[in-house]
C-alpha positions in Angstrom: -16.2 26.9 7.5 -16.7 26.2 3.9 -13.4 25.4 1.7 -14.5 27.9 -1.2 -14.6 31.0 0.9 -12.7 30.5 3.8 -9.9 27.7 3.2 -7.6 28.7 0.3 -4.2 28.9 2.2 -5.7 25.4 4.5 -6.0 23.6 0.5 -2.9 24.8 -0.5 -0.8 23.6 2.6 -2.8 20.2 1.7 -0.1 17.5 0.2 -0.8 17.5 -3.5 -2.7 13.8 -2.9 -5.2 15.3 -0.8 -6.7 18.4 -2.3 -8.9 17.0 -5.0 -10.7 15.1 -1.7 -11.5 18.8 -0.4 -12.3 19.8 -2.9 -14.8 17.0 -3.5 -15.8 17.5 0.1 -16.6 21.1 -0.8 -17.6 20.8 -4.2 -19.7 17.7 -5.2 -20.3 16.2 -1.4 -21.6 19.1 0.7 -20.1 18.4 3.5 -19.8 21.1 6.3 -16.4 20.8 7.7 -17.6 21.8 11.4 -20.5 18.9 11.7 -19.6 15.8 13.4 -19.1 12.4 11.9 -22.4 10.3 11.7 -22.3 8.1 15.0 -24.6 5.6 13.4 -22.5 1.8 13.9 -24.2 -1.4 11.9 -25.7 -3.0 14.6 -25.0 -6.6 14.6 -27.1 -7.9 11.9 -25.4 -5.7 9.5 -22.5 -6.1 10.6 -22.9 -9.7 10.4 -24.0 -9.0 6.6 -20.9 -7.2 5.8 -18.9 -9.4 6.9 -19.9 -12.1 4.3 -20.5 -9.7 1.7 -16.2 -10.3 2.3 -16.3 -13.9 1.0 -12.5 -15.2 1.7 -11.3 -12.0 3.1 -12.5 -12.4 6.4 -11.4 -16.3 6.1 -8.3 -15.4 5.4 -7.6 -12.0 6.7 -6.9 -12.6 10.3 -3.4 -13.4 10.7 -2.6 -10.6 9.0 -4.5 -8.3 10.7 -2.5 -9.8 13.8 1.1 -9.4 12.3 -0.2 -5.6 10.8 -0.7 -4.7 14.7 2.4 -6.8 15.7 4.0 -4.5 13.8 2.4 -1.1 14.7 1.0 -1.8 18.0 4.3 -0.4 19.2 3.4 3.6 17.6 0.2 3.0 19.4 -2.0 2.3 16.4 -4.7 0.2 15.3 -5.9 -1.7 12.8 -9.2 -1.3 10.7 -10.1 -3.6 7.4 -13.1 -2.1 5.8 -14.9 -3.1 2.8 -14.4 -1.5 -0.6 -18.3 0.8 0.6 -15.9 1.8 3.7 -17.6 0.1 6.4 -15.7 -1.3 8.7 -15.5 -4.8 9.4 -13.0 -5.6 12.2 -10.4 -4.5 13.9 -7.6 -5.0 15.9 -5.5 -2.6 19.2 -5.0 -2.9 22.2 -7.5 -3.5 25.0 -7.0 0.1 26.9 -7.4 2.0 23.7 -11.0 0.4 23.0 -13.4 3.7 24.6 -11.1 5.7 22.9 -11.6 3.8 19.8 -15.4 3.5 20.3 -15.6 7.5 20.4 -13.4 8.7 17.4 -15.8 5.5 15.1 -11.9 3.3 14.9 -14.6 0.3 15.4 -16.3 -2.6 13.7 -19.9 -1.5 11.9 -18.3 2.1 10.9 -18.8 4.5 8.4 -16.0 5.9 6.6 -16.9 6.1 2.9 -15.4 9.7 1.6 -18.5 11.5 0.6 -19.9 10.7 4.4 -16.8 11.2 6.3 -15.0 13.4 4.4 -11.3 13.1 3.7 -9.9 10.6 6.0 -7.6 7.6 5.5 -10.2 4.5 4.4 -12.2 7.0 2.7 -10.0 8.7 0.5 -7.8 5.8 -0.3 -11.1 3.7 -1.5 -12.0 6.9 -4.3 -8.3 7.6 -5.6 -7.1 3.9 -5.5 -4.0 4.3 -3.6 -1.7 4.6 -0.1 -3.4 7.5 1.5 -1.8 9.2 5.0 -4.8 11.6 6.3 -2.7 13.4 9.4 -4.6 15.6 11.8 -5.5 18.7 10.6 -5.3 17.1 7.3 -8.8 15.7 7.5 -12.2 17.8 6.1 -14.2 17.3 9.4 -12.5 19.8 12.0 -14.2 16.6 14.5 -12.0 14.6 13.2 -8.7 16.3 13.5 -6.6 14.7 16.7 -6.4 12.0 14.7 -3.6 10.3 11.8 -5.0 7.8 9.0 -2.6 5.9 7.0 -4.7 3.3 4.1 -4.0 1.1 1.3 -6.9 -0.5 -0.8 -6.7 -4.0 -1.5 -8.0 -6.0 -4.8 -9.4 -9.1 -4.7 -8.9 -12.5 -7.0 -11.9 -10.4 -9.4 -9.1 -7.5 -10.6 -11.3 -4.9 -7.8 -10.8 -3.3 -5.5 -12.0 -5.5 -2.1 -11.5 -3.2 1.0 -8.8 -1.0 2.2 -6.5 -1.6 5.7 -6.1 1.2 7.3 -3.6 1.9 11.0 -4.9 4.7 12.4 -3.7 6.2 15.9 -5.4 9.1 18.1 -2.3 9.8 19.2 0.3 10.1 16.5 3.1 11.5 16.5 3.0 15.3 15.8 5.4 15.7 12.8 3.5 13.3 10.9 6.6 11.7 9.7 5.2 8.2 10.8 2.9 7.8 7.3 5.2 7.5 5.4 6.1 3.6 7.5 2.6 2.7 8.0 1.9 3.2 4.2 4.8 0.6 3.3 3.7 -1.6 5.8 0.3 -1.6 4.5 0.8 -1.8 1.3 2.9 -4.9 1.9 -0.2 -6.5 3.7 -2.5 -5.3 0.9 -0.7 -7.4 -1.8 -0.3 -10.1 0.9 -4.3 -10.9 1.2 -4.4 -10.1 -2.5 -1.9 -13.4 -2.9 -4.0 -15.3 -0.3 -7.0 -14.5 -2.0 -6.6 -14.6 -5.7 -5.0 -18.7 -4.4 -7.9 -19.1 -2.8 -10.3 -19.0 -5.5 -7.9 -21.0 -7.8 -6.9 -23.3 -5.8 -6.9 -26.4 -8.7 -4.8 -24.0 -11.2 -1.7 -22.8 -12.5 -0.6 -19.6 -10.9 1.6 -17.7 -12.1 3.4 -13.7 -11.5 4.2 -12.3 -14.2 7.1 -10.1 -12.6 7.3 -8.5 -9.2 4.9 -5.0 -10.1 5.7 -2.2 -8.5 2.3 -1.1 -7.2 -0.3 -2.6 -4.8 -1.8 -5.3 -6.7 0.8 -8.0 -7.5 0.6 -9.4 -11.7 -0.8 -12.9 -11.4 -2.8 -15.1 -13.9 -4.6 -18.1 -13.5 -4.3 -20.7 -16.0 -6.5 -24.4 -16.7 -5.7 -27.6 -17.8 -5.6 -25.9 -21.3 -2.9 -23.2 -20.4 -6.2 -20.9 -21.1 -5.8 -17.6 -18.4 -8.9 -17.9 -16.5 -8.1 -15.5 -13.7 -6.4 -12.3 -13.7 -5.3 -9.6 -11.1 -5.6 -5.7 -11.3 -2.1 -5.6 -12.0 -2.1 -8.4 -14.7 -4.7 -6.9 -16.4 -2.9 -3.2 -16.5 -0.4 -4.8 -18.0 -2.6 -5.4 -21.6 -1.6 -1.2 -21.7 1.9 -1.7 -21.1 4.1 0.2 -23.7 7.1 0.1 -21.7 8.3 -3.8 -22.1 10.9 -3.4 -19.4 8.9 -2.1 -16.7 8.1 -5.6 -15.9 9.8 -8.8 -15.5 10.1 -12.3 -17.0 7.2 -14.2 -15.7 7.9 -17.0 -13.3 6.3 -20.1 -11.0 4.6 -18.2 -7.6 5.6 -21.7 -5.5 2.9 -23.2 -8.6 5.0 -26.7 -7.7 1.1 -27.7 -6.1 -1.2 -27.0 -8.4 0.8 -28.6 -11.4 4.0 -26.7 -12.4 6.7 -29.2 -11.8 9.7 -26.3 -12.6 10.3 -22.8 -14.6 11.2 -24.4 -18.1 7.3 -25.7 -17.7 5.7 -22.0 -15.5 7.4 -20.8 -18.7 5.7 -22.7 -21.0 2.3 -22.5 -19.8 2.0 -18.9 -19.2 3.4 -18.0 -22.8 0.7 -20.1 -24.0 -2.0 -18.9 -21.9 -1.1 -15.1 -22.9 -0.9 -16.1 -27.2 -4.4 -17.4 -26.0 -5.7 -14.9 -24.5 -4.2 -12.9 -27.2 -6.0 -15.5 -30.1 -2.6 -16.1 -31.3 -0.9 -12.5 -31.9 2.9 -11.3 -31.0 2.5 -8.0 -30.1 -0.4 -8.1 -27.6 0.8 -11.0 -26.1 4.2 -10.0 -25.3 2.6 -7.1 -24.1 0.9 -9.1 -21.4 3.9 -11.0 -20.0 5.7 -7.8 -20.1 9.1 -8.5 -22.8 9.9 -7.5 -26.0 8.0 -8.9 -29.5 11.7 -9.8 -30.1 12.1 -11.9 -26.7 8.8 -13.9 -27.3 9.6 -15.2 -30.6 12.4 -16.1 -29.3 10.8 -18.0 -26.5 8.8 -19.6 -28.7 11.2 -20.6 -31.4 13.3 -22.2 -28.0 10.0 -24.1 -27.4 9.1 -25.5 -30.7 12.8 -26.6 -31.0 12.5 -28.7 -27.6 9.1 -30.1 -28.9 10.7 -30.9 -31.8 13.5 -32.6 -29.8 11.1 -34.3 -27.7 9.3 -35.8 -30.5 11.9 -37.4 -32.5 13.7 -38.6 -29.3 
């Protein structure tokens, strides 16, 4: 089947989020929909190398994968962890499903990159950078149209996509209504993975959460002893471009007592000084980073200065 010549109706019937993927499959990748997905699976040595490339993620992901499987197993879903290239590096699922998972490539070592497998949960989520559900005949390859896959990319401590979490079923609900629930569960897991990997990457730094955020990534920064920002998550980096200061809350301490930030006031001071250092002392960009107005930042700086004067006089 060729999308351009025979599937305009199928394209129109797709959720809008999946239409760009189908166009890529037809026009960019040139994938023939009727051809089966490649059956190649990484050998044990190649899979070990892929896991090593994941770094700290493999170390911290086990509890999260177990937690996810406990949530989705009652719905006959399996959980997959893929690297940033779409290669599955870990799986959780019930033993009775193992034969079927191997058959459908829901197995460590399988390649779900969109350019190879066509529209699918893992590959399309990595390309789009957002949560994706592909239900049955929404897959580009006709051979995959008995699967339902929900996937969410997750970010590493460097602010780049580190991989994807996926929940897939070989016996999905025909209505596809479970997809939105799966996406919500996976987004929560992606944020938990990012948080843990960020804390692992900056174990001796003060880690501050700049509001709750509303996407896959948590807005966090790491500060050194001089209160200079030495690390920032994807969401924190995006905050530099915020136009509406009301979109982000006031920063607060992310359980950083053990990291040397004993209370809210000191945490607030630390992140304000770090934001000013990052913006070279300029108020406007520092306020955008913090998600507050310039007048609010001026007020907080004056309060800090008054406290310093009072402390020196005492």
